[in-house]
N, CA, C, O and CB atoms as a CASP TS submission, in Angstrom:
PFRMAT TS
TARGET T0000
AUTHOR 0000-0000-0000
METHOD Language model
MODEL 1
PARENT N/A
ATOM      1  N   MET     1     180.908 262.369-132.304  1.00  0.00           N
ATOM      2  CA  MET     1     180.133 262.685-131.128  1.00  0.00           C
ATOM      3  C   MET     1     180.206 264.111-130.718  1.00  0.00           C
ATOM      4  O   MET     1     179.214 264.681-130.264  1.00  0.00           O
ATOM      5  CB  MET     1     180.553 261.857-130.024  1.00  0.00           C
ATOM      6  N   ALA     2     181.386 264.721-130.867  1.00  0.00           N
ATOM      7  CA  ALA     2     181.571 266.053-130.426  1.00  0.00           C
ATOM      8  C   ALA     2     180.782 267.063-131.260  1.00  0.00           C
ATOM      9  O   ALA     2     180.489 268.167-130.800  1.00  0.00           O
ATOM     10  CB  ALA     2     183.010 266.377-130.445  1.00  0.00           C
ATOM     11  N   ASP     3     180.440 266.667-132.503  1.00  0.00           N
ATOM     12  CA  ASP     3     179.654 267.551-133.383  1.00  0.00           C
ATOM     13  C   ASP     3     178.169 267.403-133.240  1.00  0.00           C
ATOM     14  O   ASP     3     177.417 268.084-133.937  1.00  0.00           O
ATOM     15  CB  ASP     3     180.012 267.305-134.792  1.00  0.00           C
ATOM     16  N   GLU     4     177.716 266.538-132.362  1.00  0.00           N
ATOM     17  CA  GLU     4     176.284 266.379-132.146  1.00  0.00           C
ATOM     18  C   GLU     4     175.675 267.586-131.476  1.00  0.00           C
ATOM     19  O   GLU     4     176.306 268.225-130.635  1.00  0.00           O
ATOM     20  CB  GLU     4     176.014 265.153-131.323  1.00  0.00           C
ATOM     21  N   GLU     5     174.444 267.900-131.849  1.00  0.00           N
ATOM     22  CA  GLU     5     173.737 268.982-131.227  1.00  0.00           C
ATOM     23  C   GLU     5     173.357 268.525-129.867  1.00  0.00           C
ATOM     24  O   GLU     5     172.955 267.374-129.694  1.00  0.00           O
ATOM     25  CB  GLU     5     172.518 269.423-132.037  1.00  0.00           C
ATOM     26  N   PRO     6     173.470 269.408-128.859  1.00  0.00           N
ATOM     27  CA  PRO     6     172.987 269.053-127.547  1.00  0.00           C
ATOM     28  C   PRO     6     171.480 268.809-127.563  1.00  0.00           C
ATOM     29  O   PRO     6     170.757 269.473-128.305  1.00  0.00           O
ATOM     30  CB  PRO     6     173.337 270.140-126.548  1.00  0.00           C
ATOM     31  N   ARG     7     171.009 267.882-126.770  1.00  0.00           N
ATOM     32  CA  ARG     7     169.600 267.569-126.788  1.00  0.00           C
ATOM     33  C   ARG     7     168.952 267.908-125.447  1.00  0.00           C
ATOM     34  O   ARG     7     169.472 267.539-124.394  1.00  0.00           O
ATOM     35  CB  ARG     7     169.391 266.101-127.127  1.00  0.00           C
ATOM     36  N   ASP     8     167.856 268.585-125.484  1.00  0.00           N
ATOM     37  CA  ASP     8     167.141 268.947-124.282  1.00  0.00           C
ATOM     38  C   ASP     8     166.235 267.802-123.860  1.00  0.00           C
ATOM     39  O   ASP     8     165.175 267.596-124.449  1.00  0.00           O
ATOM     40  CB  ASP     8     166.333 270.229-124.497  1.00  0.00           C
ATOM     41  N   ILE     9     166.649 267.057-122.843  1.00  0.00           N
ATOM     42  CA  ILE     9     165.863 265.893-122.426  1.00  0.00           C
ATOM     43  C   ILE     9     164.629 266.318-121.629  1.00  0.00           C
ATOM     44  O   ILE     9     163.730 265.508-121.401  1.00  0.00           O
ATOM     45  CB  ILE     9     166.728 264.938-121.588  1.00  0.00           C
ATOM     46  N   LYS    10     164.581 267.623-121.193  1.00  0.00           N
ATOM     47  CA  LYS    10     163.417 268.035-120.413  1.00  0.00           C
ATOM     48  C   LYS    10     162.119 267.880-121.187  1.00  0.00           C
ATOM     49  O   LYS    10     161.099 267.490-120.619  1.00  0.00           O
ATOM     50  CB  LYS    10     163.574 269.470-119.968  1.00  0.00           C
ATOM     51  N   LEU    11     162.150 268.181-122.480  1.00  0.00           N
ATOM     52  CA  LEU    11     160.936 268.019-123.301  1.00  0.00           C
ATOM     53  C   LEU    11     160.475 266.595-123.379  1.00  0.00           C
ATOM     54  O   LEU    11     159.277 266.322-123.306  1.00  0.00           O
ATOM     55  CB  LEU    11     161.169 268.532-124.688  1.00  0.00           C
ATOM     56  N   ASP    12     161.440 265.648-123.533  1.00  0.00           N
ATOM     57  CA  ASP    12     161.077 264.223-123.482  1.00  0.00           C
ATOM     58  C   ASP    12     160.504 263.801-122.159  1.00  0.00           C
ATOM     59  O   ASP    12     159.532 263.048-122.105  1.00  0.00           O
ATOM     60  CB  ASP    12     162.268 263.380-123.782  1.00  0.00           C
ATOM     61  N   LEU    13     161.119 264.296-121.059  1.00  0.00           N
ATOM     62  CA  LEU    13     160.616 263.953-119.746  1.00  0.00           C
ATOM     63  C   LEU    13     159.224 264.570-119.528  1.00  0.00           C
ATOM     64  O   LEU    13     158.377 263.956-118.880  1.00  0.00           O
ATOM     65  CB  LEU    13     161.599 264.424-118.658  1.00  0.00           C
ATOM     66  N   GLU    14     158.993 265.723-120.039  1.00  0.00           N
ATOM     67  CA  GLU    14     157.648 266.373-119.857  1.00  0.00           C
ATOM     68  C   GLU    14     156.619 265.566-120.631  1.00  0.00           C
ATOM     69  O   GLU    14     155.524 265.324-120.122  1.00  0.00           O
ATOM     70  CB  GLU    14     157.648 267.896-120.358  1.00  0.00           C
ATOM     71  N   LYS    15     156.943 265.140-121.859  1.00  0.00           N
ATOM     72  CA  LYS    15     155.992 264.358-122.626  1.00  0.00           C
ATOM     73  C   LYS    15     155.657 263.024-121.963  1.00  0.00           C
ATOM     74  O   LYS    15     154.509 262.579-121.966  1.00  0.00           O
ATOM     75  CB  LYS    15     156.531 264.117-124.008  1.00  0.00           C
ATOM     76  N   ASP    16     156.688 262.398-121.394  1.00  0.00           N
ATOM     77  CA  ASP    16     156.542 261.108-120.714  1.00  0.00           C
ATOM     78  C   ASP    16     155.641 261.345-119.456  1.00  0.00           C
ATOM     79  O   ASP    16     154.697 260.586-119.237  1.00  0.00           O
ATOM     80  CB  ASP    16     157.986 260.495-120.309  1.00  0.00           C
ATOM     81  N   CYS    17     155.914 262.344-118.670  1.00  0.00           N
ATOM     82  CA  CYS    17     155.120 262.596-117.463  1.00  0.00           C
ATOM     83  C   CYS    17     153.696 262.960-117.829  1.00  0.00           C
ATOM     84  O   CYS    17     152.762 262.540-117.146  1.00  0.00           O
ATOM     85  CB  CYS    17     155.750 263.713-116.620  1.00  0.00           C
ATOM     86  N   LEU    18     153.508 263.714-118.865  1.00  0.00           N
ATOM     87  CA  LEU    18     152.171 264.115-119.348  1.00  0.00           C
ATOM     88  C   LEU    18     151.349 262.907-119.706  1.00  0.00           C
ATOM     89  O   LEU    18     150.177 262.796-119.348  1.00  0.00           O
ATOM     90  CB  LEU    18     152.280 265.043-120.560  1.00  0.00           C
ATOM     91  N   ALA    19     151.994 261.991-120.430  1.00  0.00           N
ATOM     92  CA  ALA    19     151.283 260.803-120.908  1.00  0.00           C
ATOM     93  C   ALA    19     151.075 259.749-119.819  1.00  0.00           C
ATOM     94  O   ALA    19     150.103 258.995-119.873  1.00  0.00           O
ATOM     95  CB  ALA    19     152.039 260.189-122.061  1.00  0.00           C
ATOM     96  N   ASN    20     151.957 259.686-118.850  1.00  0.00           N
ATOM     97  CA  ASN    20     151.881 258.556-117.888  1.00  0.00           C
ATOM     98  C   ASN    20     151.464 258.995-116.512  1.00  0.00           C
ATOM     99  O   ASN    20     150.528 258.418-115.957  1.00  0.00           O
ATOM    100  CB  ASN    20     153.214 257.850-117.791  1.00  0.00           C
ATOM    101  N   ASN    21     152.101 259.975-115.935  1.00  0.00           N
ATOM    102  CA  ASN    21     151.851 260.355-114.548  1.00  0.00           C
ATOM    103  C   ASN    21     150.769 261.385-114.361  1.00  0.00           C
ATOM    104  O   ASN    21     150.171 261.458-113.288  1.00  0.00           O
ATOM    105  CB  ASN    21     153.085 260.861-113.950  1.00  0.00           C
ATOM    106  N   CYS    22     150.501 262.180-115.366  1.00  0.00           N
ATOM    107  CA  CYS    22     149.569 263.299-115.224  1.00  0.00           C
ATOM    108  C   CYS    22     148.331 263.174-116.135  1.00  0.00           C
ATOM    109  O   CYS    22     147.661 264.165-116.422  1.00  0.00           O
ATOM    110  CB  CYS    22     150.292 264.599-115.524  1.00  0.00           C
ATOM    111  N   GLN    23     148.047 261.958-116.577  1.00  0.00           N
ATOM    112  CA  GLN    23     146.928 261.773-117.493  1.00  0.00           C
ATOM    113  C   GLN    23     145.586 262.145-116.797  1.00  0.00           C
ATOM    114  O   GLN    23     144.679 262.683-117.432  1.00  0.00           O
ATOM    115  CB  GLN    23     146.894 260.297-118.001  1.00  0.00           C
ATOM    116  N   HIS    24     145.488 261.855-115.520  1.00  0.00           N
ATOM    117  CA  HIS    24     144.257 262.165-114.836  1.00  0.00           C
ATOM    118  C   HIS    24     143.975 263.692-114.786  1.00  0.00           C
ATOM    119  O   HIS    24     142.825 264.132-114.774  1.00  0.00           O
ATOM    120  CB  HIS    24     144.309 261.591-113.430  1.00  0.00           C
ATOM    121  N   LYS    25     145.071 264.468-114.757  1.00  0.00           N
ATOM    122  CA  LYS    25     144.901 265.964-114.807  1.00  0.00           C
ATOM    123  C   LYS    25     144.476 266.395-116.195  1.00  0.00           C
ATOM    124  O   LYS    25     143.645 267.290-116.353  1.00  0.00           O
ATOM    125  CB  LYS    25     146.231 266.706-114.414  1.00  0.00           C
ATOM    126  N   VAL    26     145.042 265.761-117.184  1.00  0.00           N
ATOM    127  CA  VAL    26     144.679 266.066-118.591  1.00  0.00           C
ATOM    128  C   VAL    26     143.177 265.776-118.818  1.00  0.00           C
ATOM    129  O   VAL    26     142.458 266.571-119.424  1.00  0.00           O
ATOM    130  CB  VAL    26     145.562 265.212-119.594  1.00  0.00           C
ATOM    131  N   LEU    27     142.743 264.631-118.320  1.00  0.00           N
ATOM    132  CA  LEU    27     141.331 264.240-118.406  1.00  0.00           C
ATOM    133  C   LEU    27     140.405 265.234-117.700  1.00  0.00           C
ATOM    134  O   LEU    27     139.316 265.537-118.187  1.00  0.00           O
ATOM    135  CB  LEU    27     141.142 262.853-117.808  1.00  0.00           C
ATOM    136  N   ALA    28     140.841 265.721-116.579  1.00  0.00           N
ATOM    137  CA  ALA    28     140.052 266.756-115.830  1.00  0.00           C
ATOM    138  C   ALA    28     140.017 268.037-116.644  1.00  0.00           C
ATOM    139  O   ALA    28     138.981 268.697-116.719  1.00  0.00           O
ATOM    140  CB  ALA    28     140.672 267.041-114.397  1.00  0.00           C
ATOM    141  N   TYR    29     141.109 268.385-117.237  1.00  0.00           N
ATOM    142  CA  TYR    29     141.132 269.635-118.072  1.00  0.00           C
ATOM    143  C   TYR    29     140.227 269.500-119.302  1.00  0.00           C
ATOM    144  O   TYR    29     139.492 270.422-119.657  1.00  0.00           O
ATOM    145  CB  TYR    29     142.596 269.961-118.540  1.00  0.00           C
ATOM    146  N   ASN    30     140.299 268.337-119.934  1.00  0.00           N
ATOM    147  CA  ASN    30     139.457 268.131-121.128  1.00  0.00           C
ATOM    148  C   ASN    30     137.996 268.104-120.738  1.00  0.00           C
ATOM    149  O   ASN    30     137.163 268.606-121.492  1.00  0.00           O
ATOM    150  CB  ASN    30     139.834 266.821-121.856  1.00  0.00           C
ATOM    151  N   ALA    31     137.643 267.538-119.590  1.00  0.00           N
ATOM    152  CA  ALA    31     136.291 267.514-119.120  1.00  0.00           C
ATOM    153  C   ALA    31     135.788 268.952-118.883  1.00  0.00           C
ATOM    154  O   ALA    31     134.647 269.296-119.190  1.00  0.00           O
ATOM    155  CB  ALA    31     136.192 266.674-117.843  1.00  0.00           C
ATOM    156  N   CYS    32     136.675 269.756-118.333  1.00  0.00           N
ATOM    157  CA  CYS    32     136.333 271.195-118.077  1.00  0.00           C
ATOM    158  C   CYS    32     136.079 271.915-119.416  1.00  0.00           C
ATOM    159  O   CYS    32     135.141 272.704-119.525  1.00  0.00           O
ATOM    160  CB  CYS    32     137.506 271.928-117.276  1.00  0.00           C
ATOM    161  N   LEU    33     136.901 271.647-120.415  1.00  0.00           N
ATOM    162  CA  LEU    33     136.731 272.292-121.673  1.00  0.00           C
ATOM    163  C   LEU    33     135.426 271.915-122.301  1.00  0.00           C
ATOM    164  O   LEU    33     134.756 272.747-122.912  1.00  0.00           O
ATOM    165  CB  LEU    33     137.852 271.969-122.577  1.00  0.00           C
ATOM    166  N   GLU    34     135.053 270.647-122.153  1.00  0.00           N
ATOM    167  CA  GLU    34     133.710 270.190-122.626  1.00  0.00           C
ATOM    168  C   GLU    34     132.578 270.889-121.917  1.00  0.00           C
ATOM    169  O   GLU    34     131.585 271.259-122.545  1.00  0.00           O
ATOM    170  CB  GLU    34     133.555 268.686-122.430  1.00  0.00           C
ATOM    171  N   ARG    35     132.714 271.083-120.573  1.00  0.00           N
ATOM    172  CA  ARG    35     131.676 271.714-119.809  1.00  0.00           C
ATOM    173  C   ARG    35     131.442 273.182-120.204  1.00  0.00           C
ATOM    174  O   ARG    35     130.311 273.667-120.219  1.00  0.00           O
ATOM    175  CB  ARG    35     132.011 271.622-118.359  1.00  0.00           C
ATOM    176  N   ILE    36     132.557 273.879-120.525  1.00  0.00           N
ATOM    177  CA  ILE    36     132.409 275.313-120.769  1.00  0.00           C
ATOM    178  C   ILE    36     132.220 275.706-122.198  1.00  0.00           C
ATOM    179  O   ILE    36     131.949 276.872-122.487  1.00  0.00           O
ATOM    180  CB  ILE    36     133.565 276.010-120.260  1.00  0.00           C
ATOM    181  N   LYS    37     132.363 274.713-123.157  1.00  0.00           N
ATOM    182  CA  LYS    37     132.317 275.101-124.564  1.00  0.00           C
ATOM    183  C   LYS    37     131.054 275.800-125.014  1.00  0.00           C
ATOM    184  O   LYS    37     131.067 276.597-125.952  1.00  0.00           O
ATOM    185  CB  LYS    37     132.502 273.920-125.388  1.00  0.00           C
ATOM    186  N   ASP    38     129.930 275.482-124.315  1.00  0.00           N
ATOM    187  CA  ASP    38     128.639 276.098-124.735  1.00  0.00           C
ATOM    188  C   ASP    38     128.299 277.308-123.895  1.00  0.00           C
ATOM    189  O   ASP    38     127.257 277.925-124.112  1.00  0.00           O
ATOM    190  CB  ASP    38     127.490 275.078-124.640  1.00  0.00           C
ATOM    191  N   ILE    39     129.121 277.662-122.965  1.00  0.00           N
ATOM    192  CA  ILE    39     128.899 278.868-122.135  1.00  0.00           C
ATOM    193  C   ILE    39     129.283 280.120-122.921  1.00  0.00           C
ATOM    194  O   ILE    39     130.372 280.174-123.492  1.00  0.00           O
ATOM    195  CB  ILE    39     129.723 278.793-120.806  1.00  0.00           C
ATOM    196  N   PRO    40     128.426 281.106-122.961  1.00  0.00           N
ATOM    197  CA  PRO    40     128.805 282.299-123.739  1.00  0.00           C
ATOM    198  C   PRO    40     130.110 282.950-123.185  1.00  0.00           C
ATOM    199  O   PRO    40     130.362 282.971-121.980  1.00  0.00           O
ATOM    200  CB  PRO    40     127.636 283.337-123.716  1.00  0.00           C
ATOM    201  N   SER    41     130.914 283.473-124.131  1.00  0.00           N
ATOM    202  CA  SER    41     132.188 284.025-123.736  1.00  0.00           C
ATOM    203  C   SER    41     132.081 285.265-122.897  1.00  0.00           C
ATOM    204  O   SER    41     133.046 285.633-122.227  1.00  0.00           O
ATOM    205  CB  SER    41     132.985 284.315-124.920  1.00  0.00           C
ATOM    206  N   GLU    42     130.933 285.931-122.907  1.00  0.00           N
ATOM    207  CA  GLU    42     130.709 287.111-122.023  1.00  0.00           C
ATOM    208  C   GLU    42     130.810 286.709-120.548  1.00  0.00           C
ATOM    209  O   GLU    42     131.164 287.536-119.707  1.00  0.00           O
ATOM    210  CB  GLU    42     129.307 287.753-122.301  1.00  0.00           C
ATOM    211  N   LYS    43     130.510 285.481-120.237  1.00  0.00           N
ATOM    212  CA  LYS    43     130.583 285.014-118.853  1.00  0.00           C
ATOM    213  C   LYS    43     131.982 284.605-118.512  1.00  0.00           C
ATOM    214  O   LYS    43     132.233 284.229-117.367  1.00  0.00           O
ATOM    215  CB  LYS    43     129.631 283.855-118.616  1.00  0.00           C
ATOM    216  N   GLU    44     132.904 284.656-119.429  1.00  0.00           N
ATOM    217  CA  GLU    44     134.320 284.395-119.220  1.00  0.00           C
ATOM    218  C   GLU    44     134.560 283.009-118.573  1.00  0.00           C
ATOM    219  O   GLU    44     135.148 282.919-117.495  1.00  0.00           O
ATOM    220  CB  GLU    44     134.923 285.501-118.344  1.00  0.00           C
ATOM    221  N   PRO    45     134.118 281.979-119.215  1.00  0.00           N
ATOM    222  CA  PRO    45     134.414 280.660-118.654  1.00  0.00           C
ATOM    223  C   PRO    45     135.863 280.353-118.831  1.00  0.00           C
ATOM    224  O   PRO    45     136.483 280.832-119.780  1.00  0.00           O
ATOM    225  CB  PRO    45     133.561 279.573-119.300  1.00  0.00           C
ATOM    226  N   HIS    46     136.443 279.544-117.922  1.00  0.00           N
ATOM    227  CA  HIS    46     137.846 279.226-118.049  1.00  0.00           C
ATOM    228  C   HIS    46     138.139 277.903-117.330  1.00  0.00           C
ATOM    229  O   HIS    46     137.350 277.431-116.511  1.00  0.00           O
ATOM    230  CB  HIS    46     138.716 280.371-117.483  1.00  0.00           C
ATOM    231  N   CYS    47     139.247 277.346-117.648  1.00  0.00           N
ATOM    232  CA  CYS    47     139.724 276.149-117.012  1.00  0.00           C
ATOM    233  C   CYS    47     141.173 276.360-116.455  1.00  0.00           C
ATOM    234  O   CYS    47     142.014 275.463-116.511  1.00  0.00           O
ATOM    235  CB  CYS    47     139.678 274.974-118.020  1.00  0.00           C
ATOM    236  N   TYR    48     141.405 277.532-115.941  1.00  0.00           N
ATOM    237  CA  TYR    48     142.713 277.875-115.447  1.00  0.00           C
ATOM    238  C   TYR    48     143.263 276.911-114.382  1.00  0.00           C
ATOM    239  O   TYR    48     144.425 276.506-114.407  1.00  0.00           O
ATOM    240  CB  TYR    48     142.669 279.247-114.898  1.00  0.00           C
ATOM    241  N   HIS    49     142.371 276.568-113.454  1.00  0.00           N
ATOM    242  CA  HIS    49     142.765 275.719-112.332  1.00  0.00           C
ATOM    243  C   HIS    49     143.227 274.339-112.881  1.00  0.00           C
ATOM    244  O   HIS    49     144.256 273.811-112.459  1.00  0.00           O
ATOM    245  CB  HIS    49     141.566 275.554-111.310  1.00  0.00           C
ATOM    246  N   GLN    50     142.487 273.801-113.778  1.00  0.00           N
ATOM    247  CA  GLN    50     142.815 272.492-114.324  1.00  0.00           C
ATOM    248  C   GLN    50     144.090 272.559-115.119  1.00  0.00           C
ATOM    249  O   GLN    50     144.910 271.642-115.073  1.00  0.00           O
ATOM    250  CB  GLN    50     141.686 271.967-115.189  1.00  0.00           C
ATOM    251  N   TYR    51     144.265 273.684-115.877  1.00  0.00           N
ATOM    252  CA  TYR    51     145.530 273.835-116.655  1.00  0.00           C
ATOM    253  C   TYR    51     146.744 273.927-115.712  1.00  0.00           C
ATOM    254  O   TYR    51     147.761 273.274-115.943  1.00  0.00           O
ATOM    255  CB  TYR    51     145.468 275.116-117.567  1.00  0.00           C
ATOM    256  N   PHE    52     146.634 274.716-114.684  1.00  0.00           N
ATOM    257  CA  PHE    52     147.765 274.847-113.769  1.00  0.00           C
ATOM    258  C   PHE    52     147.975 273.569-112.963  1.00  0.00           C
ATOM    259  O   PHE    52     149.100 273.329-112.524  1.00  0.00           O
ATOM    260  CB  PHE    52     147.551 276.032-112.827  1.00  0.00           C
ATOM    261  N   ASP    53     146.957 272.732-112.743  1.00  0.00           N
ATOM    262  CA  ASP    53     147.133 271.434-112.142  1.00  0.00           C
ATOM    263  C   ASP    53     147.994 270.582-113.040  1.00  0.00           C
ATOM    264  O   ASP    53     148.841 269.835-112.551  1.00  0.00           O
ATOM    265  CB  ASP    53     145.789 270.764-111.878  1.00  0.00           C
ATOM    266  N   ILE    54     147.799 270.675-114.343  1.00  0.00           N
ATOM    267  CA  ILE    54     148.656 269.907-115.279  1.00  0.00           C
ATOM    268  C   ILE    54     150.087 270.366-115.190  1.00  0.00           C
ATOM    269  O   ILE    54     150.999 269.553-115.038  1.00  0.00           O
ATOM    270  CB  ILE    54     148.159 270.046-116.728  1.00  0.00           C
ATOM    271  N   VAL    55     150.287 271.639-115.283  1.00  0.00           N
ATOM    272  CA  VAL    55     151.640 272.254-115.253  1.00  0.00           C
ATOM    273  C   VAL    55     152.357 271.793-113.944  1.00  0.00           C
ATOM    274  O   VAL    55     153.513 271.371-113.984  1.00  0.00           O
ATOM    275  CB  VAL    55     151.545 273.871-115.323  1.00  0.00           C
ATOM    276  N   HIS    56     151.673 271.880-112.829  1.00  0.00           N
ATOM    277  CA  HIS    56     152.273 271.506-111.527  1.00  0.00           C
ATOM    278  C   HIS    56     152.606 270.012-111.517  1.00  0.00           C
ATOM    279  O   HIS    56     153.690 269.612-111.093  1.00  0.00           O
ATOM    280  CB  HIS    56     151.302 271.853-110.344  1.00  0.00           C
ATOM    281  N   CYS    57     151.698 269.226-111.972  1.00  0.00           N
ATOM    282  CA  CYS    57     151.892 267.737-112.024  1.00  0.00           C
ATOM    283  C   CYS    57     153.160 267.394-112.813  1.00  0.00           C
ATOM    284  O   CYS    57     153.986 266.593-112.376  1.00  0.00           O
ATOM    285  CB  CYS    57     150.643 267.025-112.690  1.00  0.00           C
ATOM    286  N   VAL    58     153.291 268.022-113.988  1.00  0.00           N
ATOM    287  CA  VAL    58     154.406 267.739-114.878  1.00  0.00           C
ATOM    288  C   VAL    58     155.710 268.207-114.207  1.00  0.00           C
ATOM    289  O   VAL    58     156.712 267.493-114.244  1.00  0.00           O
ATOM    290  CB  VAL    58     154.202 268.437-116.265  1.00  0.00           C
ATOM    291  N   ASP    59     155.700 269.373-113.612  1.00  0.00           N
ATOM    292  CA  ASP    59     156.873 269.896-112.890  1.00  0.00           C
ATOM    293  C   ASP    59     157.332 268.970-111.797  1.00  0.00           C
ATOM    294  O   ASP    59     158.519 268.669-111.678  1.00  0.00           O
ATOM    295  CB  ASP    59     156.568 271.247-112.298  1.00  0.00           C
ATOM    296  N   VAL    60     156.378 268.512-110.988  1.00  0.00           N
ATOM    297  CA  VAL    60     156.731 267.630-109.888  1.00  0.00           C
ATOM    298  C   VAL    60     157.246 266.271-110.406  1.00  0.00           C
ATOM    299  O   VAL    60     158.119 265.663-109.787  1.00  0.00           O
ATOM    300  CB  VAL    60     155.515 267.428-108.968  1.00  0.00           C
ATOM    301  N   CYS    61     156.727 265.823-111.486  1.00  0.00           N
ATOM    302  CA  CYS    61     157.211 264.541-112.086  1.00  0.00           C
ATOM    303  C   CYS    61     158.575 264.660-112.719  1.00  0.00           C
ATOM    304  O   CYS    61     159.412 263.771-112.565  1.00  0.00           O
ATOM    305  CB  CYS    61     156.233 264.046-113.137  1.00  0.00           C
ATOM    306  N   VAL    62     158.814 265.768-113.443  1.00  0.00           N
ATOM    307  CA  VAL    62     160.070 265.931-114.146  1.00  0.00           C
ATOM    308  C   VAL    62     161.231 266.236-113.207  1.00  0.00           C
ATOM    309  O   VAL    62     162.348 265.767-113.425  1.00  0.00           O
ATOM    310  CB  VAL    62     159.942 267.020-115.166  1.00  0.00           C
ATOM    311  N   ASP    63     160.969 267.019-112.167  1.00  0.00           N
ATOM    312  CA  ASP    63     162.067 267.525-111.307  1.00  0.00           C
ATOM    313  C   ASP    63     163.027 266.471-110.817  1.00  0.00           C
ATOM    314  O   ASP    63     164.228 266.670-110.997  1.00  0.00           O
ATOM    315  CB  ASP    63     161.500 268.216-110.125  1.00  0.00           C
ATOM    316  N   PRO    64     162.612 265.341-110.202  1.00  0.00           N
ATOM    317  CA  PRO    64     163.588 264.401-109.722  1.00  0.00           C
ATOM    318  C   PRO    64     164.316 263.650-110.811  1.00  0.00           C
ATOM    319  O   PRO    64     165.375 263.071-110.570  1.00  0.00           O
ATOM    320  CB  PRO    64     162.941 263.449-108.832  1.00  0.00           C
ATOM    321  N   LYS    65     163.755 263.655-112.015  1.00  0.00           N
ATOM    322  CA  LYS    65     164.411 262.949-113.132  1.00  0.00           C
ATOM    323  C   LYS    65     165.389 263.873-113.846  1.00  0.00           C
ATOM    324  O   LYS    65     166.378 263.382-114.390  1.00  0.00           O
ATOM    325  CB  LYS    65     163.359 262.412-114.136  1.00  0.00           C
ATOM    326  N   LEU    66     165.169 265.158-113.871  1.00  0.00           N
ATOM    327  CA  LEU    66     165.955 266.104-114.583  1.00  0.00           C
ATOM    328  C   LEU    66     167.226 266.478-113.830  1.00  0.00           C
ATOM    329  O   LEU    66     168.311 266.451-114.410  1.00  0.00           O
ATOM    330  CB  LEU    66     165.143 267.312-114.864  1.00  0.00           C
ATOM    331  N   TRP    67     167.118 266.820-112.577  1.00  0.00           N
ATOM    332  CA  TRP    67     168.262 267.353-111.797  1.00  0.00           C
ATOM    333  C   TRP    67     169.492 266.423-111.839  1.00  0.00           C
ATOM    334  O   TRP    67     170.607 266.924-111.986  1.00  0.00           O
ATOM    335  CB  TRP    67     167.836 267.572-110.330  1.00  0.00           C
ATOM    336  N   PRO    68     169.342 265.133-111.718  1.00  0.00           N
ATOM    337  CA  PRO    68     170.538 264.276-111.770  1.00  0.00           C
ATOM    338  C   PRO    68     171.288 264.363-113.094  1.00  0.00           C
ATOM    339  O   PRO    68     172.471 264.026-113.150  1.00  0.00           O
ATOM    340  CB  PRO    68     170.147 262.842-111.519  1.00  0.00           C
ATOM    341  N   THR    69     170.632 264.804-114.150  1.00  0.00           N
ATOM    342  CA  THR    69     171.269 264.861-115.485  1.00  0.00           C
ATOM    343  C   THR    69     172.073 266.136-115.685  1.00  0.00           C
ATOM    344  O   THR    69     172.879 266.236-116.611  1.00  0.00           O
ATOM    345  CB  THR    69     170.211 264.756-116.581  1.00  0.00           C
ATOM    346  N   LEU    70     171.837 267.154-114.769  1.00  0.00           N
ATOM    347  CA  LEU    70     172.504 268.428-114.916  1.00  0.00           C
ATOM    348  C   LEU    70     173.794 268.462-114.144  1.00  0.00           C
ATOM    349  O   LEU    70     173.926 269.134-113.121  1.00  0.00           O
ATOM    350  CB  LEU    70     171.610 269.544-114.471  1.00  0.00           C
ATOM    351  N   VAL    71     174.739 267.716-114.666  1.00  0.00           N
ATOM    352  CA  VAL    71     176.066 267.664-114.052  1.00  0.00           C
ATOM    353  C   VAL    71     177.067 268.438-114.799  1.00  0.00           C
ATOM    354  O   VAL    71     178.231 268.487-114.402  1.00  0.00           O
ATOM    355  CB  VAL    71     176.534 266.279-113.929  1.00  0.00           C
TER
END
């Protein structure tokens, strides 16, 4: 056991939150990507707001699960 590599559970928690708690944000982001894919790049279309909504959702979901493990 002492020779085992430490494992970062944050990545597992993020994947779980992304798949379960934040799926609605992912769907909104994907819908935005679909809406802007045919817009010329000169107009600089983006989905920044939807992307950061996902990041925020995952952070809020992971936070209470991660801190108790950091002892």
